[in-house]
C-alpha positions as CSV (number, residue, x, y, z in Angstrom):
1,X,0.1,0.1,0.0
2,X,2.8,2.4,1.0
3,X,4.3,1.7,-2.5
4,X,1.1,2.6,-4.3
5,X,0.7,5.7,-2.3
6,X,4.1,6.8,-3.2
7,X,3.4,6.3,-7.0
8,X,0.2,8.2,-6.4
9,X,1.9,11.1,-4.7
10,X,4.5,11.3,-7.6
11,X,1.7,11.4,-10.2
12,X,-0.5,14.2,-8.8
13,X,0.1,18.0,-9.1
14,X,2.5,19.3,-6.3
15,X,-0.3,21.4,-4.9
16,X,-2.8,18.4,-4.4
17,X,0.1,16.3,-2.9
18,X,0.8,19.0,-0.3
19,X,-3.0,19.2,0.6
20,X,-3.0,15.6,1.2
21,X,0.0,15.7,3.2
22,X,-1.5,18.6,5.4
23,X,-4.8,16.7,5.9
24,X,-2.8,13.6,7.2
25,X,-0.8,15.9,9.4
26,X,-3.8,17.7,10.7
27,X,-5.8,14.3,11.3
28,X,-2.8,13.0,13.1
29,X,-2.7,15.8,15.4
30,X,-6.5,15.6,16.1
31,X,-6.4,12.0,16.9
32,X,-6.2,10.7,20.5
33,X,-7.1,7.7,22.6
34,X,-10.5,8.0,24.5
35,X,-9.6,8.0,28.4
36,X,-12.6,5.7,28.9
37,X,-12.4,2.9,26.4
38,X,-9.0,3.6,24.8
39,X,-10.8,3.9,21.3
40,X,-9.0,6.3,18.6
41,X,-11.1,9.4,18.6
42,X,-10.9,13.2,17.9
43,X,-13.1,13.6,21.0
44,X,-12.5,12.7,24.6
45,X,-14.6,10.6,25.6
46,X,-15.2,9.5,22.2
47,X,-18.8,9.4,20.7
48,X,-19.6,5.9,21.8
49,X,-18.7,6.6,25.3
50,X,-20.8,9.8,25.2
51,X,-23.8,8.1,23.6
52,X,-26.5,8.3,26.3
53,X,-28.6,5.7,24.4
54,X,-25.9,3.0,24.8
55,X,-26.3,0.2,27.4
56,X,-24.0,1.2,30.2
57,X,-24.2,-2.3,31.8
58,X,-22.6,-4.4,29.1
59,X,-18.7,-4.1,27.9
60,X,-17.2,-5.6,25.0
61,X,-13.4,-6.2,25.5
62,X,-11.5,-6.1,22.3
63,X,-7.8,-6.2,21.3
64,X,-7.7,-3.2,19.0
65,X,-9.5,-0.2,17.7
66,X,-10.0,-1.9,14.5
67,X,-11.9,-4.8,16.4
68,X,-14.1,-2.2,18.0
69,X,-14.9,-0.6,14.6
70,X,-15.8,-4.1,13.2
71,X,-18.1,-4.8,16.3
72,X,-19.8,-1.5,16.0
73,X,-21.0,-2.3,12.5
74,X,-23.3,-5.0,14.3
75,X,-26.6,-2.9,15.1
76,X,-27.5,-5.9,17.6
77,X,-24.8,-4.7,20.2
78,X,-25.5,-1.5,21.9
79,X,-23.1,-1.8,24.8
80,X,-19.9,-0.1,25.6
81,X,-16.3,-1.1,24.6
82,X,-12.8,-1.3,26.1
83,X,-9.7,-1.7,24.0
84,X,-7.0,-3.6,25.6
85,X,-4.2,-2.5,23.3
86,X,-3.3,-6.1,22.2
87,X,-3.4,-9.8,23.6
88,X,-1.4,-11.7,26.2
89,X,1.6,-13.5,24.4
90,X,4.1,-14.8,26.9
91,X,6.5,-15.8,24.1
92,X,6.6,-12.3,22.9
93,X,7.1,-11.0,26.3
94,X,3.6,-9.5,26.5
95,X,2.0,-9.7,29.9
96,X,-1.1,-8.1,31.7
97,X,0.8,-5.1,32.5
98,X,1.9,-4.5,28.9
99,X,-1.8,-4.1,28.2
100,X,-4.6,-2.2,29.8
101,X,-5.7,-5.0,32.2
102,X,-5.3,-2.8,35.3
103,X,-7.4,0.1,33.6
104,X,-10.1,-2.6,32.8
105,X,-10.2,-4.0,36.2
106,X,-10.6,-0.4,37.5
107,X,-13.4,0.2,35.1
108,X,-15.2,-2.8,36.3
109,X,-15.0,-1.9,40.0
110,X,-17.1,1.1,39.1
111,X,-20.0,-1.1,39.7
112,X,-22.3,-0.4,36.7
113,X,-21.0,-3.2,34.4
114,X,-23.0,-6.4,34.7
115,X,-21.9,-8.2,31.8
116,X,-18.5,-8.5,30.2
117,X,-18.2,-9.8,26.7
118,X,-14.6,-11.0,25.8
119,X,-14.3,-10.3,22.1
120,X,-10.6,-11.1,21.6
121,X,-9.4,-13.1,18.4
122,X,-9.8,-16.8,18.4
123,X,-6.0,-17.5,18.0
124,X,-4.0,-18.7,20.7
125,X,-3.1,-15.1,22.1
126,X,-6.8,-14.3,21.9
127,X,-7.7,-17.5,23.8
128,X,-5.0,-16.9,26.6
129,X,-6.3,-13.5,27.0
130,X,-9.8,-14.5,27.3
131,X,-9.2,-17.3,29.8
132,X,-7.0,-14.8,31.9
133,X,-9.5,-12.1,32.0
134,X,-12.3,-14.7,33.0
135,X,-10.4,-15.8,35.6
136,X,-9.5,-12.3,36.8
137,X,-13.1,-11.2,36.5
138,X,-15.1,-13.9,37.8
139,X,-14.7,-12.7,41.5
140,X,-16.3,-9.3,40.6
141,X,-19.8,-10.7,40.4
142,X,-19.9,-9.7,36.7
143,X,-21.4,-12.2,34.0
144,X,-18.4,-13.2,31.7
145,X,-19.2,-14.3,28.2
146,X,-17.3,-14.9,25.2
147,X,-18.2,-14.4,21.4
148,X,-19.7,-17.5,19.8
149,X,-17.7,-19.5,17.5
150,X,-18.8,-21.5,14.5
151,X,-19.3,-21.4,10.7
152,X,-19.4,-18.1,8.8
153,X,-22.7,-17.1,7.2
154,X,-22.6,-18.5,3.8
155,X,-19.7,-20.9,4.5
156,X,-19.5,-24.4,3.3
157,X,-19.2,-27.1,5.8
158,X,-16.9,-29.0,3.5
159,X,-14.4,-26.5,3.8
160,X,-14.5,-25.8,7.5
161,X,-11.6,-27.1,9.4
162,X,-12.1,-29.6,12.4
163,X,-11.7,-27.1,15.2
164,X,-14.4,-24.7,13.7
165,X,-16.8,-27.6,13.3
166,X,-16.2,-28.8,16.9
167,X,-17.0,-25.3,18.0
168,X,-20.1,-25.0,15.9
169,X,-21.3,-28.3,17.2
170,X,-20.6,-27.3,20.8
171,X,-22.3,-24.1,20.6
172,X,-25.5,-25.2,18.8
173,X,-28.9,-23.8,19.8
174,X,-32.4,-24.7,19.6
175,X,-34.4,-23.7,16.6
176,X,-37.4,-21.7,17.9
């Protein structure tokens, strides 16, 4: 992508390139992390944390702002978010203090959250993080849930791997 952007900058008139560079610099200067959820935003608190219509009792914990953005497109979820800033990875030297785990625990101790949805990735780092958080949170009298697993909508069973199929079977539900 950087290569394509470089070629684009070389092809456009210098004045247009300067406007683009100025816009990028201005955007970079305006962006900050929300002090409540750690999402990238121009506002602090961000528009999600400031939205009075959101369910203040449910908190989805994600690894990155990109994960938050993906979840925010799902209209069924109306709760709040918390961005950890990554996932636990002992092999890479990333422990709880390298993430925002202490900040998360402080937020949960505020007493307004009744359910936490652990929405970390399904890779080994995300699973490790989910298990660690669940163990840490269970004594706070907060319901801990995890995003469901299974087959993607429109996916073919014949192409699914064994782990995905096993999780889809384990997470089956009654058809009403």
